[in-house]
N, C-alpha and C positions, 0 to 999 in steps of 0.2 A: 392514587387520586390526584386531581389537579391541585397545585399549590394554591392555597387561598389565604388572603390577607385582608385585613380591614383597612380601608383607606383613611386618610386624614379626616374626611367628612362622613365617615361611617359607611361608605359604599363598599362593595365587594370587589376585590381585585384578585384575579386568578390567572394562572399561566398554564394553559393546556399543553404547551409545547415543552414544558419542563420534563415531562415523562420520557422524552427522547434524548436527554442529555447523557453523554457518555461519562461515567464516573468510575474512578479507581476503587477497588474493593478494599484495599489495604493502605490507608493513610495517604497523605499528600493530595495535591489537586492537579498535578501535571500528568498528562497521558502520553506515554511513549509507545513504541511498537511492541515492547516487551511487557507493558503494564497489564496486569489482570484487571479487567473492568467488568461492569455489569453486562456488556455485550458478549464478552468471551464466556462469562459464566452461563448465560442462557443459550449460547450456541453449543457449549459443552453439554448442557442438560438435554438439548434436542438430540444430540448424538447418542447420549446415554439412553434416552427413551426409545430411540430406534433400535439400538442394540438389545435392550430388554424385551421389546416387542417380539423380535424374531428369535431370541434365545428362549424366552418363555413359551413362544408359540410353537417352536419346533422341538423342544426338549422332550415332550411326551406326546409325540404324534399319535393320533388315533383315527380310526375310520369315522367315528363320530367325534368331530372336533370340539375342543373347548372354545370358549369365547375368544380367548387370546389367539388360538390357532386359526379361528375363523377370520378374525380381523387381519392377521398376517397373510392368510391365503387370499382374501378378497383384495388386499392391496397389491399383492403379487400378480394376481390374475388381471386386475384392472389395468395396470401399467403394461403388462405383457401384451394384452389385447390391443391397447392403444398403439404401442410401438409396431406391432405386426400389421395392423390395419393401415397405418400411415406410411411407414417406411418399407413395408414388405419383409420378406424373409431375410433379406440382406441386412436389415437394420437390427435384427434380434441379437447380434453379437455385441451391440452397444446398449443392450437392455440394462445391464447393471449400473452403468453411468446415469442413465435416465431415471431409473428407479431410485438411485441415491439422491438425485436432485429433487424429485417429487417428495420423498419422505422427509428430507431436511427442511424443505420449504413448508410443507403442511404441518410438521411438528413445531417448527418455529412460530408459525402463525397461530396455532392453537395454544401453545404455551404462553404466548403474549396476551391471551385473553384472561389469564389467571390474575387475581388481585395482586398488586405490587410486582407483577412480572415486567419484563422488558421485551418488547417486540423487535427482535434483531432484523427482521425483514422490512422494518420501517426505515432503515438506514440505507441510503443510496450506496454507501461504501460496501455494504454486504451484497446487495442485489447486483451492483455493477461488477463485482468479482465473479458472481455466478454467471451473469450475462456474457462477460468477456471470455470466461472459460468455454461457454457454449460456442461463441462466435469463432474463437481461435481453433477450437476442436473441429468444427464442421468445415472451416476454411482450409485448414491443413489436410484434413481427410479428403476434401474435394479434389485438391491437387494431387495427393498421393494416389487416389483411386482413378482419376481421370486425366491427370497431367494437364496440358494446356486446354484439353477439351472441356475442363471445368468452366472456362470463360464463356462457353456457349450459353451458360445460364443467363448472361447479360445480353445476348444477341437474340432478339425476338424474330426468328426466321419466318413466322407466320404474317408479320406486318409487311406493308409495302416497303421496298428497298430504300426510297428516299428518306423515310422517317425512322429507319432502323438505328442510325447513329444517335438520334435524339433519344430514342427509347433506351438505348444502351447506357447513355449517361444517366437517365432517370433511374434505371435499374441498378446502376452502380451506386448512386447516392442512396437509394433505398436499402441496398445491401449493407452499406456501412452505417446506416442509421439503426439497424437491427439491435445492436447491443444497447443503444440509448433507450429506445422504446421498450425493449425487453426488461431493462432494469427499472426505469422510471414507472412503468405500469404497476409493477409489484410494490415498490416502495411507496408510491403515491397513494395507492388504494389502502394500504395498511396504515399509513400515517393519518390519512384523512379520517378514516373511521374511528380510530382511537382518539383523535383530537376532538371530534364531535361528542363522543361519549364523555370526555372530561369536561367539555363546556356545559353539557347538561348536568353533570355531577356537581358542578360548582353552585348550581342553583338549588340543590336539594336541601342544604342547611338553612335556607331562608325562613323556614317555618319557625326557627328559633330566634329570628332577628326582627321580624316585622309581620304585620297583619297580612300583607299580601302573600306571604309565604304559605299561608293556608291553602291558597289556590295554586301557587307556582310549584311548590314542592311535590304534590301528587302528579302534576303534569310532567315535571322533570324526571321523576321516577319511572313514569310510564314511557317517556321518551328514551330513557336509558335502557329499559327492558327491550324496547323495540329495536334500538340500535345494536344492542348486544346480540339479539337474535340474528339481525342482518349480518353482523360481523362474523358470526359462526359460519354463515353461508359464504361470505366473502373469503374467509380464511381458506376454505376448500377450493372455491372457484379460482382464486388467484394462483394457487399451487397447480391446479389443473391447466389453466391457461398458459402458465410458464412452461409446463411440461409438454403440452401439445404443440406449442410453437417450437420448442426444441426438436420435437419429432419432425415437424415440417421443414425446419432448416436442415436436419439430417437427411431427409429425403432429397432435398436439392443437392446436397453434397454427393449422395450416392447415385442419383439419376438426374444430372443437370440437363439432359436432353429432353426430359418429359415436361 
């Protein structure tokens, strides 16, 4: 919940952004690259949950699947179909990488909705690493697969010749902006939703402090419920958007002339 304090004049002071602070788990206040923090804990939990889903889902495979097997098969089929539809048959060899990205993001998003949890995908440091990984992968792959022909991605041959250089510059800037938009979109949406929930949560205890709380508290609880439902939808949509954009970028790397 948001940190709440009583001000000097009896007002309510809360800090909805405190939930995004990186804190060491074992003593001290300084965070180094080797420090085990709340971020690394919840990232590890996401990985463990993914492993458990597929271990439990495939351990006792049956023609009539169990619930766990059904979830695992649905996730597999959903991403497989997405990769095939967008990138074509050539992109299916990169399906494991895209599947891993989707599962890590979706589990991190949903775990962040648990009480007292930490949403790792709300940190730009996490999403930027994911986005840069995608950017470098598709760029290197594009040159490996197509050589200098990959540069045709920036040359709009369908446009009139005089404006092609201008469009090439625009396309180049747009290409290098991909990891920025890719990472900020995910982190910004996850952070904004959780911050709004904490703001509403700070008004819930007012019923214990003042008469106006009789009206404010039910409204805040209703708002929290509505926002929480919206965040469940956003948690999946943002993972889907990140993954489908990865597929689009992969398609550009494999087929730059299209």
